N, C-alpha and C positions, 0 to 999 in steps of 0.2 A: 516190317511195317505193322503198326498196331491198328486195331479196329477204328480208332478215332481218325487216324491218317487216311485210311481207306475210305471212310465216310466223307471226309473233306474232298477227296479226289473224285468221288462219284456223284456228289450232290448236284442237282440241277443248277445251272448258272444262267443269269440273265444275259441277253445279247450284249448289253453295255460292257460286260467284263471282257468281251473279245474285241471290242473296237480298237483298231490300230490306224495310225496315220504315219505316212512316210513322205518325205519331201526330198526330191532330187533336183539338182541343177543340170541342165543339158549342156554338156561340154563338147568341144569339137570331136573328141573321140567317140561320142555317142551318136554322131550325125553322119548322114550321107553327103555326097559332094554338093548337094543343094542346101546344106546347113539345116536339114530337117531331121528330127529324131528318127533313128532306125526303128522299124517296127519290132524287130527282135529284141532290142534293148527294152522297149516298153513292155513287151511280153515278159521279159525277165523280171522287171520291177513289179509287174502285176502278180507274178508267181510269188515273189518275196513278200509282198504286202498281204496276199492271201494266206501264206504260210504263217505269218505273224499272228493273224487273227485265229487261225486254227490251233496254233501252239498255245496261245493265251487261253483258249477255251478248254482244250483237251488236257493241257499240262503234261504233254508227252511228245515224242517224236511224231512227225507227220510226213507223209509223202503225197505228192500230187498224183491224182488218179486221172483227172480229166480237166479240160477247160472247154467251155462252150465257145461258139464262134466269137470272133473279135472284129469289131468294126472300128476304124480310125476315122473319127468325125471331123477333126480339124488338124491342121499341121501344127507341130511343135518345133520351135526353132532353137538354135544354139543361144544360150543365155536365159531361156525361159525356165521357170520353176515348174516341176511336175509334182502335183499333190495326189497321193493315192490313199483313199480311205477304204477300209475293209472291216467286215464283221461276219460272224457266223450267222447264216440265215436259218439253217435247220440241221439237226443231227438225225442220222438214221441209226444204225447200230454201231458200226465201226467207222462210218464215214460222215463227213460234214460237207454241206454246201456253204461256200463262202462267197459273198458278193464283194467285188472291188469296183469302186468308181474312181475315175481318173479325171483330174482337172489340170489345165495349163494356166499358169499365172504369169502374165507379163507385167512385172512390177514397174517397168518404165512408163507404161501407159495405163497402169492400174486397171487391167482387164483380166478377167478369169472366165475360161470357157470349158465346157465339158468335152473331153477328148474321147473317152471310151468307158464302157462298163463291161464287166466280165463275171461269169459265174464259174467257180472252180470247185472241184470235188477233191477233198483231201481224206486220206485214210490214216487213222492213228495206229502206230506200231510201237512195239517195245524195242529194246536194243538189239534183239536177235532177229528183228524183222517180222515178228508175228503180229497179226492184227489184234487190236485191243478195243474193248467197248469204250464208247465216248459218253460222258454225262449228257443228259438232255439239255437243250437250250430253251430258255423261257423268253418268248417275245413279250414286251411290255407296251410299246407304243403301237399306234395304228399302222405306221409304216413297217415296223418290225413284224407285226402280225400278217400284213399283206405279203411281205417277202417270205415269211414262214410258209404260208399257204401256197405261194407260187413255187417254192422249192419242191414241193411234192409233185406238182404238175411237170416241172422241168425234169425231175428224176424219171418220171414215167416216159417222157419224150426221149431222154437219153437212152433208157432201156430199150425202147422200141427201135430207135436208130441202131443200137448195137445189134439187135436181132436181125434187122435188115442187112447190115454189113456182113454178118455171119452167113446169111443165106446167099448173098452175092458171091462170097468166097467159096461156097460149097459146089 
């Protein structure tokens, strides 16, 4: 890899370059006996949507390191569309916080509702599984700047929680 290619890979990138959108239709195999979307299936889709944003930003392999708590706000039924929008909120050194917002769209009644939001942490790795530095992310809009600032606070909360869990195990 020449110096020009290395510079392209490490240059700061705006949030908009990581934005991803994924749409799924809820099929009977995705649902429980009450025809409501399985929580595990939604978590899987959230992980995929988050990974797409992290891949777009880092331009390398990524692995999921953590997901913050997840609330399911409204039920999602068989036949509904699930829209997942994701983007990188902030980059630390080898990790990225990605936000994913989930909407359910019932096209029969032209209704769209917020289902869930999640923050995931992804770590960039090479083909051998070694951590890699991630290019900085540049927030441009007020909303992106708010999420960027919030990511630092959430990271500190995650670290404090991790320390508490380690103390309980000791």
